[in-house]
Every structure is written in C-alpha cells, then in structure tokens.
LUMLUMNU-509598 format. One record per residue (C-alpha): residue number from 0; residue in three letters; y, x, z. Coordinates in steps of 0.02 Angstrom, whole numbers, plus 50000, padded with zeros to 5 digits. Example, Ala and Ser with C-alpha at 12.3 -4.5 7.8 and 13.67 -1.06 7.14 Angstrom:
2
n|res|yy|xx|zz
0|ALA|49775|50615|50390
1|SER|49947|50684|50357
This chain:
451
n|res|yy|xx|zz
0|MET|50052|49690|50742
1|ASP|49965|49524|50728
2|ALA|49833|49511|50589
3|ASP|49799|49337|50519
4|LYS|49945|49276|50411
5|THR|50044|49430|50461
6|LEU|49951|49568|50370
7|ALA|49893|49445|50237
8|ALA|49920|49265|50187
9|GLU|49743|49217|50235
10|ASP|49678|49153|50403
11|THR|49509|49237|50426
12|GLY|49449|49106|50550
13|MET|49480|48966|50427
14|LEU|49393|49065|50289
15|PHE|49244|49096|50403
16|TRP|49216|48913|50445
17|SER|49245|48861|50265
18|ALA|49106|48979|50211
19|ALA|48996|48929|50358
20|SER|49013|48744|50316
21|LYS|48944|48782|50142
22|LYS|48802|48892|50206
23|TRP|48753|48784|50355
24|PRO|48825|48610|50316
25|SER|48721|48523|50450
26|VAL|48791|48626|50594
27|ALA|48959|48694|50537
28|ALA|49119|48602|50492
29|GLU|49261|48674|50389
30|ASP|49392|48607|50512
31|THR|49305|48677|50668
32|LEU|49453|48781|50727
33|LYS|49581|48650|50680
34|THR|49489|48522|50785
35|LEU|49470|48641|50932
36|PHE|49648|48707|50942
37|GLY|49722|48539|50894
38|GLY|49636|48457|51043
39|PRO|49684|48447|51226
40|LEU|49643|48630|51258
41|GLY|49776|48688|51135
42|TYR|49785|48878|51120
43|SER|49732|48908|51300
44|TYR|49615|49043|51363
45|THR|49480|48911|51379
46|ALA|49502|48862|51197
47|PHE|49484|49042|51137
48|ARG|49329|49062|51246
49|GLN|49258|48906|51165
50|ALA|49297|48976|50992
51|ALA|49205|49137|51037
52|LEU|49056|49034|51094
53|LEU|49055|48939|50929
54|TYR|49052|49102|50830
55|GLU|48909|49162|50939
56|GLU|48807|49004|50915
57|ILE|48831|48980|50728
58|ALA|48749|49142|50671
59|ASN|48637|49284|50727
60|ASP|48703|49462|50716
61|GLN|48645|49492|50538
62|ASP|48711|49326|50471
63|PHE|48875|49352|50563
64|GLU|48896|49525|50486
65|GLU|48861|49459|50312
66|MET|48982|49316|50337
67|CYS|49117|49436|50397
68|GLN|49090|49542|50242
69|GLU|49109|49389|50133
70|VAL|49269|49336|50222
71|ALA|49341|49514|50215
72|SER|49316|49516|50027
73|GLN|49429|49364|50013
74|VAL|49573|49441|50111
75|SER|49715|49522|50012
76|MET|49837|49614|50123
77|TYR|50020|49604|50074
78|PRO|50061|49757|49966
79|ASP|50221|49792|50065
80|ILE|50119|49792|50226
81|ILE|49990|49910|50152
82|SER|50125|50031|50096
83|LEU|50211|50021|50266
84|LEU|50051|50058|50362
85|HIS|50004|50206|50252
86|PHE|50181|50273|50267
87|MET|50185|50254|50457
88|ALA|50011|50329|50474
89|GLU|50084|50495|50415
90|GLN|50215|50498|50553
91|ASP|50161|50593|50709
92|HIS|50275|50496|50826
93|VAL|50216|50324|50769
94|ASP|50061|50234|50835
95|ILE|49996|50080|50744
96|VAL|49907|49945|50846
97|ILE|49842|49784|50771
98|ILE|49794|49650|50896
99|THR|49714|49491|50833
100|SER|49658|49327|50908
101|GLY|49547|49310|50756
102|LEU|49390|49400|50701
103|GLY|49403|49584|50740
104|ARG|49250|49627|50634
105|VAL|49330|49551|50478
106|TRP|49488|49652|50503
107|GLU|49388|49811|50531
108|GLN|49316|49789|50358
109|VAL|49482|49742|50278
110|LEU|49566|49897|50351
111|GLU|49421|50006|50298
112|THR|49436|49942|50120
113|GLU|49621|49988|50120
114|GLY|49586|50163|50188
115|LEU|49674|50122|50352
116|SER|49532|50112|50477
117|LYS|49561|50288|50546
118|ALA|49749|50266|50555
119|VAL|49754|50103|50651
120|THR|49696|50051|50825
121|LEU|49621|49877|50810
122|ILE|49603|49763|50960
123|GLY|49505|49605|50923
124|GLY|49343|49520|50965
125|GLY|49289|49347|50913
126|ARG|49118|49321|50992
127|ILE|49057|49301|51171
128|SER|48962|49465|51152
129|ASP|49129|49555|51132
130|ALA|49164|49507|51315
131|PHE|49349|49472|51288
132|VAL|49467|49357|51195
133|ILE|49644|49385|51135
134|THR|49771|49252|51183
135|ALA|49959|49246|51161
136|ALA|49977|49307|51341
137|VAL|49864|49457|51309
138|LYS|49971|49509|51160
139|ALA|50128|49499|51265
140|GLN|50047|49595|51409
141|LEU|49998|49736|51292
142|VAL|50177|49756|51232
143|ASP|50243|49747|51410
144|TYR|50119|49881|51464
145|MET|50164|49998|51321
146|ARG|50348|49983|51361
147|SER|50339|49997|51550
148|HIS|50196|50120|51575
149|ARG|50200|50221|51415
150|ALA|50389|50216|51386
151|ARG|50363|50173|51204
152|TYR|50490|50087|51092
153|ILE|50397|49938|51022
154|TRP|50415|49850|50855
155|ALA|50310|49691|50851
156|PHE|50257|49597|50695
157|GLY|50198|49416|50699
158|ASP|50203|49251|50607
159|SER|50169|49106|50725
160|PRO|50211|49031|50896
161|LEU|50059|49125|50964
162|ASP|50153|49286|50927
163|VAL|50320|49234|51001
164|PRO|50283|49297|51179
165|MET|50236|49466|51104
166|LEU|50391|49467|50994
167|GLN|50502|49428|51143
168|LYS|50429|49570|51246
169|ALA|50456|49697|51107
170|ASP|50613|49800|51081
171|ARG|50625|49734|50904
172|ALA|50536|49589|50820
173|VAL|50485|49568|50638
174|VAL|50436|49392|50589
175|ILE|50325|49381|50435
176|VAL|50365|49222|50339
177|GLY|50236|49163|50214
178|ASP|50229|49024|50087
179|GLU|50294|48856|50149
180|LEU|50127|48770|50114
181|THR|50021|48885|50222
182|ARG|50134|48955|50359
183|SER|50151|48884|50535
184|ARG|50248|48722|50539
185|THR|50297|48740|50721
186|MET|50365|48917|50709
187|ASP|50543|48864|50664
188|ALA|50567|48777|50832
189|ALA|50481|48915|50930
190|LEU|50586|49047|50843
191|LYS|50747|48952|50875
192|THR|50708|48945|51062
193|ALA|50662|49129|51065
194|VAL|50825|49180|50981
195|ILE|50943|49065|51075
196|ASP|50865|49060|51248
197|HIS|50779|49228|51258
198|GLY|50886|49339|51146
199|LEU|50748|49390|51027
200|ARG|50809|49536|50920
201|GLY|50744|49570|50747
202|PHE|50733|49507|50570
203|GLN|50615|49415|50453
204|ILE|50516|49476|50304
205|VAL|50482|49344|50173
206|LEU|50316|49369|50082
207|PRO|50313|49327|49941
208|SER|50499|49354|49914
209|THR|50511|49185|49826
210|ALA|50465|49090|49985
211|LEU|50598|48999|50087
212|PRO|50660|49099|50239
213|ARG|50656|49028|50414
214|PRO|50824|48987|50496
215|GLY|50897|49096|50633
216|LEU|50853|49273|50581
217|ARG|50922|49386|50445
218|VAL|50810|49424|50298
219|ALA|50760|49604|50259
220|ARG|50637|49694|50146
221|LEU|50502|49809|50210
222|THR|50531|49920|50059
223|ASP|50715|49953|50103
224|ARG|50751|50130|50159
225|SER|50869|50066|50296
226|VAL|50730|49960|50372
227|ILE|50606|50104|50372
228|PHE|50739|50220|50443
229|ASP|50769|50095|50583
230|ILE|50583|50077|50623
231|LEU|50567|50267|50628
232|ASP|50707|50272|50757
233|HIS|50818|50365|50634
234|GLN|50693|50507|50618
235|TRP|50664|50517|50431
236|PRO|50503|50614|50398
237|ASN|50493|50788|50328
238|THR|50323|50798|50244
239|THR|50262|50921|50114
240|ALA|50225|50852|49942
241|LYS|50044|50888|49898
242|LEU|50013|50988|49738
243|VAL|49849|50981|49640
244|THR|49821|51086|49485
245|ALA|49678|51109|49362
246|THR|49739|51278|49299
247|ASP|49578|51379|49301
248|THR|49452|51249|49242
249|SER|49364|51262|49075
250|ALA|49423|51087|49029
251|THR|49604|51139|49056
252|LYS|49584|51294|48948
253|LEU|49517|51188|48806
254|LEU|49645|51049|48824
255|ALA|49793|51167|48845
256|THR|49756|51269|48689
257|PRO|49826|51143|48561
258|MET|49969|51104|48680
259|ARG|50019|51288|48679
260|ASN|49984|51317|48494
261|SER|50150|51321|48400
262|ALA|50061|51266|48241
263|VAL|50012|51100|48321
264|ALA|50143|50961|48318
265|GLY|50167|50775|48287
266|PRO|50015|50659|48301
267|GLU|49894|50802|48336
268|LEU|49999|50865|48482
269|ARG|50025|50689|48549
270|GLU|49837|50663|48547
271|ALA|49814|50826|48645
272|HIS|49938|50764|48776
273|ARG|49851|50596|48784
274|ARG|49682|50681|48816
275|ALA|49761|50788|48952
276|GLY|49834|50633|49035
277|HIS|49664|50548|49033
278|LEU|49580|50700|49111
279|LEU|49709|50715|49250
280|ALA|49698|50528|49285
281|THR|49508|50517|49296
282|THR|49478|50685|49381
283|TYR|49623|50702|49503
284|VAL|49731|50546|49517
285|ALA|49579|50436|49546
286|ASP|49526|50548|49690
287|ILE|49700|50542|49767
288|ILE|49720|50352|49757
289|GLY|49537|50304|49775
290|LEU|49425|50180|49686
291|GLU|49372|50001|49710
292|GLN|49217|49910|49648
293|PRO|49251|49753|49546
294|LYS|49112|49638|49490
295|ILE|49057|49668|49310
296|GLN|48924|49597|49194
297|HIS|48784|49722|49167
298|VAL|48720|49750|48989
299|LEU|48554|49677|49047
300|GLY|48641|49514|49090
301|ARG|48649|49527|49279
302|GLU|48802|49545|49389
303|THR|48835|49717|49462
304|ARG|48978|49825|49526
305|GLY|49083|49945|49424
306|TYR|49229|50057|49470
307|GLN|49415|50056|49438
308|LEU|49570|50130|49519
309|ARG|49606|50055|49690
310|HIS|49733|49916|49666
311|GLU|49745|49959|49481
312|LYS|49840|49799|49443
313|LYS|49967|49849|49576
314|THR|49999|50018|49495
315|THR|50150|50057|49387
316|ILE|50147|50201|49261
317|VAL|50319|50264|49212
318|ALA|50331|50376|49058
319|LEU|50481|50492|49071
320|MET|50553|50486|48898
321|ARG|50523|50549|48781
322|GLY|50407|50695|48815
323|GLY|50304|50604|48947
324|GLU|50250|50457|48839
325|PRO|50093|50529|48754
326|MET|50022|50593|48919
327|ALA|50067|50429|49003
328|PHE|49966|50337|48870
329|GLY|49816|50443|48920
330|VAL|49841|50395|49102
331|ASN|49854|50214|49048
332|ASP|49691|50231|48949
333|ALA|49606|50278|49113
334|PHE|49693|50138|49210
335|PRO|49708|49997|49082
336|HIS|49763|49863|49206
337|ALA|49916|49960|49265
338|MET|50093|49911|49217
339|PHE|50173|50029|49090
340|VAL|50361|50065|49090
341|HIS|50472|50182|48987
342|ALA|50616|50268|49077
343|LYS|50743|50393|49015
344|ASP|50850|50387|49172
345|PRO|50806|50340|49352
346|GLN|50906|50178|49335
347|ASP|50786|50121|49199
348|VAL|50659|50088|49338
349|LYS|50701|49914|49401
350|MET|50658|49818|49559
351|HIS|50536|49704|49466
352|HIS|50440|49856|49404
353|LEU|50391|49901|49584
354|GLU|50399|49738|49681
355|GLY|50227|49701|49750
356|GLN|50160|49868|49684
357|LEU|50067|49998|49786
358|THR|50068|50152|49675
359|LEU|50194|50230|49556
360|ILE|50135|50362|49432
361|LEU|50277|50462|49354
362|VAL|50222|50556|49198
363|ASP|50313|50699|49111
364|SER|50249|50833|48993
365|VAL|50338|50981|49072
366|ILE|50418|51010|49242
367|ASN|50533|51159|49233
368|THR|50657|51154|49379
369|GLY|50599|50986|49446
370|LYS|50776|50917|49441
371|SER|50729|50759|49344
372|ILE|50579|50722|49455
373|VAL|50684|50739|49613
374|GLU|50816|50623|49539
375|PHE|50686|50491|49495
376|ILE|50598|50498|49663
377|GLY|50762|50501|49758
378|TYR|50827|50348|49666
379|ILE|50664|50253|49693
380|ARG|50652|50296|49878
381|ASN|50836|50259|49914
382|HIS|50863|50105|49806
383|ILE|50699|50020|49761
384|HIS|50546|50059|49868
385|ALA|50549|50173|50019
386|THR|50362|50180|50052
387|ILE|50268|50163|49887
388|HIS|50142|50301|49851
389|ILE|50211|50412|49712
390|VAL|50100|50523|49604
391|VAL|50184|50639|49480
392|VAL|50076|50689|49330
393|ALA|50128|50833|49218
394|GLY|50052|50944|49085
395|VAL|50139|51102|49141
396|VAL|50234|51145|49300
397|GLN|50333|51305|49309
398|ALA|50259|51404|49454
399|LYS|50429|51455|49523
400|CYS|50483|51275|49553
401|VAL|50339|51240|49673
402|THR|50333|51404|49770
403|ASP|50375|51389|49955
404|ASN|50482|51547|49958
405|ASP|50611|51470|49844
406|GLY|50739|51369|49944
407|GLY|50774|51257|49795
408|SER|50592|51229|49748
409|LEU|50528|51059|49699
410|ILE|50410|51055|49849
411|ARG|50553|51087|49970
412|GLN|50666|50959|49888
413|LEU|50531|50827|49907
414|THR|50505|50854|50094
415|SER|50615|50705|50134
416|PHE|50512|50590|50022
417|ALA|50346|50553|50105
418|ARG|50188|50501|50013
419|VAL|50212|50609|49857
420|HIS|50076|50698|49759
421|ILE|50100|50811|49608
422|VAL|49956|50831|49485
423|ALA|49973|50963|49348
424|LEU|49858|51022|49211
425|ARG|49918|51199|49240
426|LEU|50049|51308|49322
427|SER|50142|51433|49215
428|GLU|50252|51583|49254
429|THR|50349|51547|49094
430|SER|50516|51457|49101
431|PHE|50514|51303|48989
432|VAL|50695|51288|48936
433|GLY|50646|51264|48756
434|SER|50746|51234|48599
435|ARG|50705|51192|48419
436|GLN|50523|51243|48383
437|THR|50481|51279|48567
438|ASP|50544|51114|48640
439|THR|50396|51004|48685
440|GLY|50486|50841|48649
441|ASN|50536|50898|48475
442|ARG|50362|50963|48438
443|LEU|50283|50799|48495
444|PHE|50388|50697|48373
445|ASN|50417|50821|48231
446|THR|50604|50831|48263
447|THR|50622|51019|48286
448|HIS|50733|51025|48132
449|LEU|50857|50907|48217
450|ALA|50879|51012|48373
C-alpha cells in the first residue's frame, strides 16, 4: 500500500514544507517539493535523493522529529482504510506492507496513533541518513519480488502515476480516488494506459464517496463484504468474539441490585440502567477501543490535553429498542460526541448511520439466547459494513448462550464475524424469557399491566 493520498487525503511532504516555511521562512519554501518534482528531474531517483538531502539540511534531528510530530497530528486516515487494516491485521494469512516515497517517520507516528504500528510493516525513509529512497521503480520491484520469490498473491493500493508500476505488477490493483481538487491530475491518463495497454486488473475506491470516480475502472466500497471476501482469497475468517464481564466487582453488585429488585420500575429502573451503561462504557468499552487526547482549556486558563474515546465522533451507538435505550443513554453520557440511533429491527440501521464510522456499539438490556444480536451483526456485516469494529454492551447475558460447549452459543455463532467484543455487567445462570412483571422492557416503562 502507498501512504500519502492513499491512506489519507493529506500529502505529508506538502504539510512538512508548509510548516517549515512558517517556522523557517528565510530558508524554507512551501512549494519546495512542487518545484523539485515539477522541474527537469521529474520523479527520478536523482530527484528523490535531492528531496532527501533537503529534508536533511532543513532541520537537525530534534527539529525534524518535532516537525514530523506536528505533521502527523494533521493527518486523518480514511475511516474505511483504518477499519480495513485493523480487520486484515487479525488474519494470519495476510501481511500488510506500507511503502511510501514520503516521510516514513510521519507515517510511523500516524500508524502508532491508530494502533496499527505493530500490525503493519512500514518501508519509508525521507532523509539522507536513512540511506535509501523509495521511487516508483522500488515499489514495483517489491511487488515483483513478493510474487516471484515468496509466491504471495498481491493486492496493491495506490492513488497516483507513481503507484502505477506497482499496481501493474500486482495480482489485483485498488486505486484510491480522492477529492477532485486534491487528487493527481495526471492519473486518469496513466490509468487508462495501464488498463488498455497493460491489462491492469482491479477496481477503484472513491473516498469520500461523493467524489467523482475516475474513468476505466469499476467502483467498489471497501466496506462491502464481497470486496473483503475477495481480498481474503475467499477465506472468510473464523475468529472468536471476545467477552468481557464485570460480574464479581463491587460496583456491579451495587448497580445490579436495583436492576434485579422487582419493586424497582419506571424512571428509577431506567436510571439504574443508565448508570450501568456509563460504568461499562468508561471502565470496559474505553479500554477496548482506546482513548485519544484532544486539546482542552484548563481551568487555570492554559491549554492542555484531556481524554475522550478514540475517534468518538466516528462512533455510532445503537439502542436496541426498547429495553436497550436507558443503558444506551448511559453509554452516550460517557461518549457524548457519538452518533445515537434507535433500532427495533436490523433494517433500522441504515448505510448513512455507519458510513465513515469506525466503531458500532450495540446496546441491549438483556441477552438471553443471543438471537437478536446475531441478526443485527449479521445484517450489518453482510449488507452495510463488513469491517467496522462492533462492541455489544448488555446489562445481563445468560451464561448458557456464551459457553463454548453449546453448539448454538452466541460466541460460536459470531465466529464468522470478526472484530466483535461483548461487554456485560454480569453473567447469569437464569433464563430471561420474562413476561408481565418479570419482563425488563415492561418494568423499564411501567407497562407490565399491558403484557
């Protein structure tokens, strides 16, 4: 995979020189790379060597590191790419290699921020001290080597004419197409030649989806199950859903008491469910998804860093109606920037609820057999988003439905849906097929007399 304008819309080299021109205006120009590569050297090996020399001369090691950190903070990877990489990282037969002609140090930091640094092999330099440069020919040679000497089936991702030799060498090519104002203007012609004259095989991914596709290749979505199935060489993963429970903690015992008390109903019970949802979100879901540090204004008037859920604004909370709503509100209290959706049936979750999102949190009060959860996850994986991280939050999970010795258990049924976590306040040996006074939904909304 290429990096700049493939993994994200940004070009890290352009960002670097833009920042450098502001920090050192007497020696650095914002259009340094544009002038270099737009000159007689083009995108030759000599030009890339010259670029590496410029990076070496403009800053000492400490200043270069600080500048790379600043640039990395400005890079926002495409959500669909992030989900794809996390999904593929869990597959034993898939290796992920990112090779960049840009600044390797910047991409190291970007990948580390996204929790991908250990899952991805990054090849990239940038300075003379790195002792190598990455040209279009080097990218193509790497693919050729992997195919001929390692007998690997290669999918290559790229966005510009510099990536075309690599795309042509690969078994399958994926062209990332960005916004018309920022993407390569010469790629259309290069792509046409590659398809017509060299038989390039593949498709294009348009990011954002509102951008205009390039001519010559079919358009696909990285979130489509069929695309992921194809990339996996028709080997759909069997991975165990991960279960986390808080059953034996003191907090759970206190929170679960009003939830189990038959005398508690209506607003009081809904508040108990909300508190439970908040606890599960802050104590367990936050650990599973991770945190990020946004800038905040300190009470003393200075700027500092706080904490929030990683990619909180790209998180969707779905309350399974109607019993899941109060607990979902508690989860939303913990993650206030997340999207909130009500769903009674799987079809209530629409494409626009998950497009561009990285995490889906499904919330229900009670999981008895797990049938509803499997239906929701199956529908989402098969029809909306094949790789999004799914976290199921529940107040109570019947122990039998998650035991491995039961062939129909929830855990076994979820083996074909990778990247799934289940977080429960407690496990119970009791079956929760309730009615009238014992039904949680009726107790939550004081409708036991209608059952």
